[in-house]
C-alpha positions in Angstrom: 26.2 38.5 -7.5 26.5 38.2 -3.5 26.1 35.0 -2.5 24.5 34.6 1.0 24.1 31.1 2.9 21.0 30.7 5.4 21.3 28.3 8.4 17.5 27.6 9.4 15.7 25.6 12.1 13.4 23.5 10.1 11.0 23.2 7.2 9.1 26.1 7.5 11.8 28.3 7.8 13.3 26.3 4.9 9.8 27.1 2.5 10.1 31.0 4.0 13.2 31.5 2.1 12.7 29.6 -0.9 9.4 31.6 -1.6 9.8 34.7 0.2 13.4 35.8 0.5 14.9 34.0 -2.0 13.2 35.9 -4.9 13.0 39.1 -3.3 16.9 39.2 -2.6 17.7 38.2 -6.3 15.8 40.9 -7.3 18.8 43.0 -5.6 21.6 41.0 -6.7 21.9 38.7 -3.9 21.5 35.0 -4.1 20.4 33.3 -1.2 20.9 29.6 -0.4 19.2 27.5 2.5 20.4 24.6 4.7 18.6 23.3 7.6 20.6 22.3 10.7 21.6 18.8 10.7 20.7 17.2 14.2 22.1 13.7 13.5 24.7 12.0 11.4 24.7 8.3 10.4 27.2 6.4 9.0 26.4 5.7 5.3 22.9 7.0 5.6 21.5 10.5 5.2 21.8 13.5 8.1 18.6 14.0 10.0 18.3 17.8 9.7 15.5 20.2 11.1 14.8 21.4 14.7 18.0 21.4 17.2 18.3 20.6 21.3 21.8 21.0 21.5 24.0 24.5 20.2 26.6 22.2 19.3 24.8 20.8 16.4 24.2 24.5 15.0 28.0 25.3 15.9 29.2 22.4 13.9 27.2 23.3 11.3 28.2 27.2 11.1 31.9 25.9 11.4 31.4 23.7 8.2 29.6 26.5 6.1 32.5 28.9 7.1 34.7 26.8 5.4 33.2 27.2 1.9 34.9 30.8 0.6 32.2 30.8 -1.9 29.8 32.2 0.2 29.9 36.2 1.2 27.8 36.1 4.3 26.0 33.1 6.4 23.3 33.9 8.7 20.6 32.2 10.9 17.1 31.9 11.1 16.3 30.2 14.6 13.5 30.6 17.2 14.4 32.4 20.2 11.5 30.5 21.9 13.2 27.0 23.0 16.8 27.5 22.6 18.8 25.2 24.5 20.4 26.0 27.9 23.9 26.0 26.1 23.7 28.5 23.6 26.0 31.6 24.0 25.1 33.9 26.4 21.7 32.0 27.5 22.7 32.3 31.1 23.4 35.7 31.4 20.5 37.6 29.6 19.5 40.9 31.0 16.6 41.3 33.2 15.3 43.6 30.0 12.8 43.7 27.6 13.3 41.1 24.8 14.7 43.1 22.2 17.8 43.8 24.9 17.9 40.2 25.3 17.8 38.7 21.7 20.5 41.2 21.1 22.7 39.9 24.0 22.1 36.3 22.6 22.9 37.5 19.1 26.3 39.3 20.3 27.4 36.3 22.1 26.7 34.2 19.4 28.7 36.5 17.2 31.5 36.8 20.1 31.7 32.7 20.0 31.7 32.1 16.1 34.0 35.1 15.7 33.8 35.4 11.7 33.6 38.6 10.1 31.4 36.5 7.3 28.6 35.5 10.1 25.8 37.3 11.1 23.6 35.9 13.7 19.6 36.3 13.8 17.2 34.9 16.1 13.6 35.7 15.6 11.4 36.7 18.1 9.8 34.7 19.4 9.5 32.4 16.7 8.5 32.1 12.8 4.8 32.3 14.2 5.3 35.7 15.0 5.4 36.8 11.4 1.7 35.3 11.0 0.3 37.6 13.3 1.0 40.7 11.3 -2.4 39.7 9.6 -4.0 36.6 10.4 -6.3 37.1 7.8 -3.7 35.8 5.2 -5.0 32.7 6.0 -8.2 33.3 4.7 -9.8 30.3 2.8 -8.3 27.8 5.3 -9.4 28.5 8.8 -12.9 30.8 9.6 -13.0 34.5 9.8 -14.0 34.5 13.1 -11.0 32.3 14.3 -8.6 34.6 12.4 -10.0 37.6 13.8 -9.5 36.5 17.5 -5.7 36.0 16.5 -5.6 39.8 15.2 -7.2 40.7 18.3 -4.1 38.9 20.4 -1.9 41.1 18.0 -3.6 44.3 18.9 -2.6 44.0 22.2 1.1 44.2 21.6 3.5 46.9 19.9 4.8 44.6 17.7 4.1 40.7 16.8 7.9 40.0 18.2 6.5 41.1 21.4 4.2 38.1 21.8 5.3 36.6 24.7 7.8 33.4 25.1 6.2 30.5 27.0 4.8 27.1 26.8 1.2 28.7 27.0 1.6 32.0 25.4 4.0 31.7 22.5 2.9 32.2 19.0 2.7 28.7 17.9 0.9 27.9 20.9 -1.7 30.7 20.7 -2.3 29.8 17.1 -2.6 25.9 17.5 -5.5 27.0 20.5 -7.5 28.5 17.9 -7.0 26.6 14.5 -7.0 23.0 15.3 -5.5 21.8 12.0 -2.8 24.6 11.7 0.2 22.4 10.1 3.2 25.0 10.0 5.1 23.8 7.1 2.1 24.1 5.0 0.4 26.8 6.5 3.1 28.9 7.8 5.1 30.3 4.4 1.9 30.5 2.7 0.5 33.1 5.0 3.9 35.0 5.1 3.8 34.9 1.4 0.1 36.6 1.5 1.2 39.4 4.3 4.3 40.3 1.9 7.6 41.2 3.4 6.8 45.3 3.2 4.1 44.5 6.0 6.3 42.4 8.1 9.2 44.8 7.9 6.8 47.7 9.1 5.6 45.6 12.4 8.7 43.6 13.1 11.6 46.0 14.0 13.9 43.2 14.7 13.1 41.3 11.9 13.7 44.3 9.4 17.3 45.3 10.9 18.3 41.5 9.5 16.7 42.2 6.1 18.4 45.4 5.7 22.0 44.2 7.0 21.7 41.1 4.1 20.5 44.3 1.8 23.6 46.1 2.3 26.2 43.4 1.9 
């Protein structure tokens, strides 16, 4: 059995890995572990985890994980939206579509780490993008009218991954503008679980490439 470690940005992504990805890959004889980015260490106290504002925090955790020989692969699950400015390749992203930009960042990320066991993955544009595969996955929590408005937004794009990257139009901002009581750690993993990986992979090519690579290790 292969052993994969996923370094994720926060509690929502951790729950997604545990509830959706872990059982999926286990059926394929791939055991998935997950840990959140450590953002602060205080002597004799528990480390602070979740979110990151500096690439050094991610770099430190990956370096530490690569020293553990029992992992066959170490990968990331972090958002494109809000990446810190000292992220590898950040200052030289091509003036092109978002797929070219994220591929550039992942290439530079991999070059920086320089280890065959490392697979960088950056979510376009953030975890909430996946909810736009079918907003009705949150039926029972929010009104059909509000969820239908989110689905109409998704219809304007060829893929939920293309929903844009700004403080006003990022996927999470669009969701919060419609769903006042949306709680990312609670509703996010439930929505994705209800949608199912097959539908997400069909609509999100960059996400699908990541899953396909892990399946082949």
